[in-house]
C-alpha positions as CSV (number, residue, x, y, z in Angstrom):
1,M,77.4,-31.8,113.3
2,N,73.8,-32.9,113.8
3,R,72.9,-36.5,114.4
4,I,70.0,-37.7,112.2
5,A,68.1,-41.0,112.2
6,I,66.4,-42.1,109.1
7,I,63.7,-44.8,109.5
8,G,63.4,-47.0,106.4
9,G,66.0,-48.1,103.9
10,G,63.9,-47.8,100.8
11,G,64.8,-45.5,97.9
12,A,63.8,-42.3,99.7
13,G,65.7,-43.3,102.9
14,L,68.8,-44.3,101.0
15,L,68.8,-41.1,98.9
16,S,68.2,-39.0,102.0
17,A,71.2,-40.6,103.7
18,W,73.4,-40.1,100.7
19,L,72.5,-36.4,100.5
20,L,73.0,-35.8,104.2
21,Q,76.1,-37.9,104.9
22,N,78.7,-35.2,104.2
23,T,77.2,-32.6,106.5
24,H,75.5,-34.7,109.2
25,S,76.0,-37.8,111.2
26,V,73.4,-40.1,109.8
27,V,72.1,-43.6,110.9
28,L,69.7,-45.4,108.7
29,F,67.4,-48.0,110.3
30,E,65.9,-50.8,108.3
31,E,64.0,-53.8,109.7
32,E,64.4,-56.0,106.7
33,P,67.7,-57.9,106.0
34,F,68.2,-55.9,102.7
35,L,68.0,-52.3,101.6
36,G,66.0,-50.9,98.7
37,G,62.5,-51.5,99.8
38,H,60.1,-51.1,96.9
39,A,63.0,-51.1,94.4
40,H,63.5,-54.9,94.2
41,S,64.6,-56.8,91.1
42,V,64.6,-60.6,90.5
43,P,66.9,-62.2,87.8
44,I,65.0,-64.5,85.4
45,Q,67.1,-66.7,83.1
46,T,65.7,-66.8,79.5
47,E,67.0,-68.2,76.2
48,R,68.3,-64.7,75.4
49,G,70.0,-64.3,78.8
50,V,69.1,-62.8,82.2
51,V,66.1,-60.5,82.3
52,W,65.6,-58.4,85.4
53,V,62.0,-58.4,86.6
54,D,61.0,-55.7,89.1
55,T,58.5,-56.7,91.7
56,G,57.9,-53.1,92.9
57,F,59.2,-49.9,91.3
58,R,59.4,-50.5,87.5
59,Y,59.3,-47.4,85.3
60,F,58.8,-43.6,85.5
61,F,58.2,-40.6,83.3
62,P,60.9,-38.0,83.7
63,H,58.3,-35.2,83.3
64,T,56.4,-36.4,86.4
65,Y,59.5,-37.3,88.5
66,P,62.0,-34.5,87.8
67,I,63.7,-34.8,91.2
68,F,64.1,-38.6,91.0
69,T,65.4,-38.2,87.4
70,A,68.0,-35.6,88.5
71,A,69.1,-37.9,91.4
72,L,69.6,-40.8,88.9
73,K,71.7,-38.6,86.7
74,A,73.8,-37.3,89.6
75,L,74.4,-40.9,90.7
76,Q,75.2,-41.9,87.1
77,V,72.5,-44.7,87.3
78,P,72.0,-46.2,83.8
79,I,68.6,-45.2,82.3
80,C,66.8,-46.8,79.3
81,T,63.7,-45.6,77.4
82,R,61.0,-47.6,75.6
83,P,57.8,-46.7,73.8
84,A,54.9,-46.5,76.2
85,G,52.4,-49.4,75.8
86,M,50.5,-51.9,77.9
87,S,49.4,-55.5,77.5
88,F,46.7,-57.2,79.6
89,S,46.0,-60.9,79.9
90,D,43.3,-63.0,81.5
91,G,46.1,-65.2,82.9
92,R,45.6,-68.1,80.5
93,G,47.5,-66.5,77.6
94,E,44.4,-66.8,75.4
95,N,42.9,-63.3,75.9
96,T,45.6,-60.7,75.6
97,L,44.9,-57.0,74.9
98,T,47.7,-54.7,73.7
99,A,47.1,-51.0,74.1
100,P,47.7,-49.3,71.8
101,P,47.6,-52.1,69.1
102,T,51.1,-52.7,67.8
103,N,50.3,-55.0,64.9
104,A,47.5,-56.5,62.8
105,R,47.0,-59.4,65.2
106,S,46.5,-57.1,68.3
107,L,44.2,-54.9,66.2
108,L,42.1,-57.9,65.1
109,S,42.0,-59.1,68.7
110,L,40.6,-55.8,69.8
111,A,38.1,-55.5,67.0
112,S,36.8,-59.1,67.4
113,S,36.3,-59.1,71.2
114,P,33.4,-57.2,72.9
115,Q,35.2,-57.5,76.2
116,H,38.4,-55.9,74.8
117,L,36.4,-53.1,73.3
118,L,34.7,-52.5,76.6
119,W,38.1,-52.6,78.5
120,S,39.7,-50.2,76.0
121,A,36.8,-47.7,76.0
122,S,36.5,-47.8,79.8
123,F,40.3,-47.3,80.2
124,Y,40.3,-44.4,77.8
125,W,37.3,-42.8,79.6
126,F,39.0,-43.4,83.0
127,L,41.9,-41.3,81.8
128,R,39.9,-38.7,79.8
129,A,37.4,-38.0,82.6
130,G,40.2,-37.3,85.0
131,L,41.9,-34.6,83.0
132,P,40.1,-31.7,85.0
133,L,41.0,-33.4,88.3
134,V,44.7,-33.6,87.3
135,A,44.7,-30.0,85.9
136,A,43.3,-28.8,89.2
137,Q,45.9,-30.8,91.2
138,D,43.1,-32.1,93.4
139,W,44.4,-34.7,95.8
140,R,41.1,-35.0,97.7
141,P,39.2,-37.8,95.9
142,S,40.3,-41.4,96.4
143,L,40.5,-43.7,93.5
144,R,37.4,-45.4,94.9
145,E,35.4,-42.1,94.8
146,Y,36.7,-41.3,91.3
147,L,35.6,-44.6,89.9
148,I,32.1,-44.1,91.2
149,T,31.8,-40.5,89.9
150,S,33.3,-41.5,86.5
151,R,30.8,-44.4,86.3
152,I,33.3,-47.1,85.4
153,P,31.4,-50.4,85.3
154,T,32.1,-52.5,88.4
155,S,33.0,-55.6,86.3
156,V,35.7,-53.5,84.5
157,Q,37.0,-52.2,87.8
158,Q,37.3,-55.7,89.4
159,N,38.4,-57.7,86.4
160,Y,40.6,-55.3,84.5
161,L,41.3,-51.8,85.8
162,L,42.2,-52.3,89.5
163,P,44.3,-55.5,88.9
164,S,46.2,-53.6,86.1
165,L,46.8,-50.5,88.3
166,A,47.9,-52.7,91.2
167,S,50.5,-54.4,88.9
168,F,51.8,-51.0,87.8
169,W,52.2,-49.8,91.4
170,G,53.3,-53.1,92.8
171,A,50.5,-52.8,95.4
172,P,47.8,-55.3,96.6
173,V,44.6,-55.0,94.5
174,E,42.5,-54.3,97.6
175,A,44.7,-51.3,98.5
176,M,44.4,-49.5,95.2
177,P,40.9,-47.9,95.8
178,D,42.4,-46.0,98.7
179,F,45.2,-44.4,96.5
180,P,44.7,-40.7,95.6
181,A,43.0,-40.6,92.2
182,Y,45.1,-37.6,91.3
183,D,48.4,-39.5,91.8
184,V,47.2,-42.5,89.7
185,L,45.7,-40.4,86.9
186,R,48.7,-38.1,86.7
187,V,51.1,-40.9,86.0
188,M,48.7,-42.9,83.6
189,Q,47.7,-39.8,81.7
190,Q,51.4,-39.0,81.1
191,G,51.8,-42.3,79.2
192,K,48.5,-41.9,77.2
193,F,48.3,-38.2,76.5
194,G,51.9,-37.0,77.2
195,T,55.3,-38.4,76.6
196,P,55.0,-41.6,74.4
197,Y,58.1,-43.1,76.1
198,Y,58.7,-44.3,79.6
199,S,62.1,-44.6,81.4
200,F,63.4,-47.4,83.6
201,V,66.6,-48.3,85.4
202,E,68.9,-50.6,83.4
203,G,69.3,-53.9,85.3
204,G,66.2,-53.3,87.3
205,G,65.2,-51.0,90.2
206,S,67.6,-52.7,92.5
207,T,70.5,-51.1,90.6
208,Y,69.4,-47.8,92.0
209,A,69.5,-49.1,95.5
210,R,72.8,-50.8,95.0
211,I,74.5,-47.7,93.7
212,L,73.2,-45.7,96.6
213,R,74.6,-48.3,99.0
214,E,77.9,-48.2,97.3
215,R,78.1,-44.4,97.4
216,S,77.2,-44.3,101.1
217,P,80.0,-45.4,103.5
218,R,78.6,-47.9,106.1
219,G,79.4,-48.0,109.8
220,P,79.0,-50.9,112.2
221,G,75.7,-52.3,113.4
222,R,74.1,-50.3,116.3
223,D,73.1,-53.4,118.4
224,G,76.1,-53.7,120.5
225,G,77.8,-56.3,118.3
226,A,75.0,-58.9,118.2
227,G,76.2,-60.3,114.9
228,A,75.9,-60.2,111.1
229,T,72.1,-60.5,111.0
230,A,71.5,-57.4,113.1
231,Q,74.2,-55.5,111.2
232,A,72.3,-56.3,108.0
233,R,69.1,-55.0,109.6
234,R,70.6,-51.8,110.9
235,Q,73.0,-50.1,108.5
236,G,74.9,-47.1,109.9
237,L,75.7,-44.4,107.3
238,E,77.9,-41.7,108.6
């Protein structure tokens, strides 16, 4: 039986350990005191009960993530679907744009605001101009390079587009321009021009990590018995 070390206890590391555990001796190393990585959910108490808010991984389109979708089904992770749509706010709650408009109020807001019209037109062009790039599966251009060639106004990039994309990816705004344009466009185009529904894990992305932890038998910490903290940081799966 081969001995395998997996570095990182995020979703990919946990899934790899789960798939390999029956045929290999696997040890999973994680520096944080929790497992799940980007799949992290926070419970928020509301008048209607607890709402799970994901700070990283939020939603996915089964068409663009077939392997991940198959893994969720194999693990019997509960999946929900909702109509695809987006809302953008200036942070004060006074200037919210819903795309596509879902009622007369959101349609009136779009029609009466030059800024909203510019945002909407720029976002639509951002997706439409990238159709050839996605069709060619061209990973070479960065998002920064694509924004330049597609001539998206700088003000739209800084005040609307990049902050929005960063919130979707759970990434720092300053890191988004370095993402591959193909990866960003492929996902965003699926919601605009493809499947009108997106999927998400019921109870938040942490549910996925929790179920993987439960399905993977855990061994002792590998630090020579230094205590519970170290054991939480290094989980042995074998």
